[in-house]
C-alpha positions in Angstrom: 11.3 -28.1 16.5 9.3 -25.2 17.2 5.9 -23.9 15.4 6.6 -20.3 16.2 6.5 -18.1 12.9 10.4 -17.1 11.8 10.3 -13.4 12.6 13.5 -12.9 10.3 12.0 -14.4 7.3 8.6 -12.3 8.0 10.6 -9.2 8.3 12.6 -9.9 5.1 9.5 -10.4 3.2 7.9 -7.0 4.4 11.2 -5.4 3.8 11.1 -6.5 0.2 7.4 -5.8 -0.2 7.9 -2.0 1.3 10.8 -1.6 -0.8 9.1 -2.6 -4.1 5.8 -0.9 -3.5 7.6 2.5 -2.6 8.3 3.2 -6.3 11.5 4.7 -5.7 15.1 4.7 -4.2 14.6 4.3 -0.3 17.1 4.7 2.5 17.4 2.3 5.6 16.2 4.7 7.7 13.1 5.7 6.1 12.6 1.9 5.4 12.8 1.0 9.3 10.2 3.8 9.8 7.8 2.6 7.5 8.1 -0.8 8.7 8.5 0.1 12.6 11.6 -2.0 13.0 15.3 -1.3 13.7 17.3 0.4 11.0 20.3 -1.7 11.6 18.2 -4.7 10.9 16.6 -3.3 7.8 20.2 -2.9 6.6 20.9 -6.3 7.6 18.1 -7.5 5.5 18.5 -5.3 2.4 22.1 -6.6 2.2 21.2 -10.2 2.6 18.8 -9.7 -0.5 21.7 -8.0 -2.3 23.3 -10.8 -2.0 21.2 -13.0 -4.4 19.9 -10.1 -6.7 16.6 -9.3 -4.9 17.8 -5.6 -4.0 20.5 -3.3 -5.2 21.9 0.2 -4.3 22.2 3.5 -6.1 25.0 6.4 -6.2 23.9 7.5 -2.7 23.5 4.1 -1.1 19.8 3.9 -1.4 18.2 0.9 -2.1 16.0 -0.6 -5.1 14.7 -3.7 -6.5 17.3 -5.5 -8.0 17.1 -7.9 -11.3 16.1 -10.8 -9.2 12.9 -9.2 -8.5 12.0 -9.8 -12.2 12.3 -13.5 -11.6 10.2 -13.5 -8.4 7.4 -11.1 -10.2 7.3 -13.6 -13.3 6.6 -16.9 -11.1 4.3 -15.0 -8.7 2.1 -14.0 -11.8 2.5 -17.4 -13.1 1.6 -19.2 -9.6 -1.4 -16.7 -9.2 -4.5 -18.5 -9.9 -6.8 -15.4 -9.3 -4.6 -13.1 -11.8 -4.6 -15.6 -14.5 -8.3 -16.4 -14.3 -9.3 -13.0 -13.9 -7.4 -11.1 -16.5 -8.9 -12.4 -19.7 -12.5 -11.9 -18.1 -11.6 -8.4 -16.9 -10.4 -7.5 -20.6 -13.4 -9.0 -22.1 -16.2 -8.1 -19.9 -15.3 -5.1 -17.6 -16.9 -1.6 -18.3 -14.9 0.5 -20.7 -16.4 3.9 -19.7 -15.4 4.2 -16.0 -12.5 3.1 -13.7 -12.5 -0.7 -12.9 -9.8 -1.8 -10.4 -9.1 -5.5 -8.7 -6.9 -5.2 -5.6 -5.7 -7.3 -2.2 -5.2 -5.9 1.2 -1.9 -6.3 2.8 -1.2 -4.6 6.2 -4.0 -2.0 5.8 -2.7 -1.0 2.6 -4.4 -1.8 -0.8 -2.1 -3.2 -3.8 -3.7 -2.8 -7.2 -3.1 -6.1 -9.3 -5.5 -4.7 -12.0 -6.4 -1.0 -13.0 -8.3 0.2 -16.4 -9.2 3.8 -17.2 -11.7 5.1 -19.7 -10.0 5.6 -23.0 -7.3 3.3 -21.8 -6.1 0.6 -24.8 -4.2 -0.9 -22.1 -4.9 -2.0 -18.6 -2.2 -1.7 -16.0 -2.0 -4.9 -14.0 0.9 -5.7 -11.3 2.6 -2.5 -12.3 2.3 1.4 -12.1 0.2 1.5 -8.9 1.4 2.2 -5.7 -0.1 1.1 -2.1 -3.0 2.9 -0.9 -4.1 3.1 2.4 -7.1 0.7 3.1 -9.2 3.5 4.6 -9.2 5.8 1.6 -10.2 2.9 -0.8 -13.3 1.6 -1.4 -11.7 -1.8 -1.9 -10.2 -1.4 1.4 -13.3 -0.9 3.2 -15.1 -3.8 1.5 -12.3 -6.1 2.5 -11.7 -4.6 6.1 -15.4 -5.4 6.8 -14.0 -9.5 7.3 -12.6 -8.0 10.7 -14.1 -7.1 14.3 -14.6 -3.4 14.8 -12.5 -4.0 17.9 -9.7 -5.2 16.2 -10.1 -2.4 13.3 -10.6 0.6 16.2 -7.3 -0.5 17.6 -5.4 0.0 14.1 -6.7 3.2 13.0 -7.4 7.0 14.2 -10.8 8.2 15.2 -10.6 10.5 12.1 -10.1 7.2 9.7 -12.7 5.2 11.6 -15.5 7.9 11.2 -14.8 7.6 7.6 -14.1 3.5 7.4 -16.7 2.6 9.9 -20.1 3.2 8.1 -19.0 1.9 4.8 -17.4 -1.4 6.8 -21.0 -1.7 8.4 -22.4 -1.3 4.5 -20.6 -4.1 3.3 -21.7 -6.7 6.4 -25.2 -5.8 5.6 -25.3 -5.5 2.2 -22.3 -7.7 0.5 -20.5 -4.5 -1.1 -19.8 -0.8 -0.5 -21.0 2.3 -2.3 -18.8 5.3 -1.5 -20.5 8.6 -2.3 -17.6 10.9 -2.2 -17.8 14.6 -1.0 -16.7 16.0 -4.4 -19.3 13.8 -6.3 -17.6 10.6 -7.4 -19.1 7.4 -6.6 -17.1 4.3 -6.2 -18.4 0.9 -5.3 -16.7 -2.4 -4.4 -17.5 -6.2 -3.8 -15.1 -8.6 -2.4 -14.1 -11.7 -4.5 -15.0 -14.4 -2.2 -12.0 -16.8 -1.0 -9.6 -14.6 -2.7 -8.7 -11.8 -0.5 -9.6 -9.4 -2.9 -12.2 -7.4 -4.3 -13.1 -5.8 -7.5 -14.3 -1.9 -7.6 -16.0 0.5 -10.0 -14.8 4.2 -9.8 -14.8 7.3 -11.5 -18.5 7.7 -11.8 -19.3 11.4 -11.4 -23.1 12.9 -10.3 -25.0 9.9 -11.4 -28.4 9.4 -10.1 -29.6 6.4 -8.0 -31.2 4.7 -11.0 -27.8 4.8 -12.3 -25.9 3.6 -9.4 -28.2 0.4 -9.3 -27.4 -0.3 -12.8 -23.5 -0.1 -12.2 -24.1 -2.3 -8.9 -25.7 -4.7 -11.1 -22.9 -4.7 -13.5 -20.6 -5.0 -10.7 -22.3 -8.0 -9.2 -22.2 -9.7 -12.6 -18.5 -9.2 -12.9 -17.8 -10.4 -9.9 -19.9 -13.7 -10.5 -17.9 -14.2 -13.6 -14.7 -13.5 -11.8 -15.5 -16.0 -9.0 -16.8 -19.0 -11.3 -14.5 -22.0 -11.4 -12.8 -22.5 -14.7 
């Protein structure tokens, strides 16, 4: 029996993830371009998934997630130890006056699984947020630091690496990232141990260094809560 990964299974899962993350109806050609594979192959994968209800087509023959995706999503939530453990703690202990987010890294994209904003009564968890390129996200910067510079520089442009590189170095040296944006916003992130996820605070504007340190202490404390064994 071959020990090689099944490429058809890999492509099918990637195809479904890109489709769901797009947040809109999408055609085979566009999806193939995003994935970097053949259009005919993408069409075959989408039709196969449509046969079991994971995808469906609109009147323009573009693809959308099908009804089967709801069952898959419910099963995924139920099976996520990170989500089931972290959500009650985030709802109880996360600061309410800033943006708090938890996300994972997938194919150099950040996928949010929790996001709350100041004044919001209900967080958006596992819904409502698209993929964000990792080099544009403080969470992405924090998680990419686990890889070598050589591997990262092969995947990112020189411009992207100029933004990403210093924050990757900061994560390795200090165990967290503090990103001082050009517009005055400050965001920060710290990985959540073995979960391949990270927690971030954002939406902090024109704050002084004393407040930055206080927020970092809050972030570290909340990460410790989330990574404690139940």
